N, C-alpha and C positions, 0 to 999 in steps of 0.2 A: 054688479056681479060683476062683465065684462073689466069696464075698467079701474076693477080690484088683479084682471088675472093679466093683463095688460104692460102694471106695474109691477107684480109676482115680475111678466117675466122678462124684461126690459133691466131688471136690477139683474138681475140669472144673469140674463147673456151679459153685461160689462163684468154682475164681476169674475163671469169667467173670463169675458178678454185681459182685460188690469190684468188675473199669473198668467196670463201667451204674454206680455210684454214688457220682461226681466228682458233689457241692452245687449248683453251679454254671453256667453259662456263665459263660466266658471272652469278655469285651465288648472288645473295641479301639473306641479315639476313629478316628469317621471325617469327613478332610479333605477339602471339597471347593472346588471357583474358584483360582480365586487369591485373596494371600494382601496381603489389603490391609491398609497398616498406615496411622497413625496422621503417621506420621515423611513417606510415601510421598506424599501425599498435603498436606500442607504446603505443602512441595514443588514443590505445580503453579500457573500468575498463568496469567491473563485472555494471549492473545494468546499462546500456545506454539503450536508449529508441532508435531504430529504423530508426527509422528518422534520429537520434547524427549520427549514425553507419553510414549510406546511407553518413550524408556528407563528413563523415571521409577518405569512404575506396570505396565510390559510388556504383554505386548501383551492385546487386548479377551480377555474368554472368553465374550461376545454386544458385534453387531455388530448395530443397528439392519434390519430385512432387505428394506425395506424407501427407507430412511433413513438409509445409511450418515455425514450424522452424529451417531450417538447413539453411543455406545460405555457398555457394562456393564461392567462389573468385579465379580463374585457371591464371596462366598464364607463359607465350611462348616461351625462348627468343630461335630461333632456330638456332646460327648465320654459317654464307654460310663458312666459315671457317675456320670452329672452334667448335665450341661443344651447345649438345639442357642445356640448367637453366631455371630451371621449378621451382616456387617456388608455391605452392598452403595453401590459413588459411581456413580454418572451422571454422564462429561461428551455435555457439549456442543458440540458444535463447525461458524465459519461462519466460512467460506474458510478452510477446514482451518488456523483459527485456535481456541484454544482459547475459545469462551465466557463457559460454564455447566457448576458441575460440583452438585452436588444429592448428599447422605447418608444412609446407615439407617443403622445399629448400635451401637455400641459399640464407640471409639473411644478409648476412652479409657482399658483394661483389659490388657495385656497380655496376649497368648496362653500359653500355655501346656500345650505339646505332652509332657508327661513324662511316663513311667509311671508312674499309679496300682498304690499296694502292694492285694495285697488275691486273688483265686481267677485261678487262668489262671496257666500258662506264665512258670516264671522269667522275669527279666531279671535284666539283668547292667548293672552301677552304670555309672554313662557321666556324663557332664558332663548335668547338669540342667537348665543356663539357659533359661528361656523365650525359644524360635527372631525372632527379628531379620528385619530386612535387614540383616547388618552378622554372623552368628552362623554364620547358612544354608544345610548346610556347601554348599560347592559339584556340580556334574552330570558325572557321572565321577570322581567321591572316593573311593578308595579306604575300607574300611569297615575298620573298625576290630574 
């Protein structure tokens, strides 16, 4: 009976230890802010109304608290196994019309939201096209 208990204890211990021996940490891409693309920014023209700007860019992530004539659109993609992609667009309004725009970040590079091969949970193969405003899934779309 003691031999059986030792074997069961050893088997249980080995099972628990092998479950903890995962050789890495699973990481995910972390996306924050508004999706800011060159295509959307190039549609903005001086003199546009606030509603026209919202139709193109969406609601701003930040509005200046003491000056409602400045809108900020921020985007940050922290790639799990890569670097960080940051983009920022600041829009300034005068008399409720777009007057000035400043941009920072790399707008020429297409954003890639595809899963990276490697460690982590299994990923089903799906459409791996980079996410752009035209092919982004709509809110409430069924998940396939």
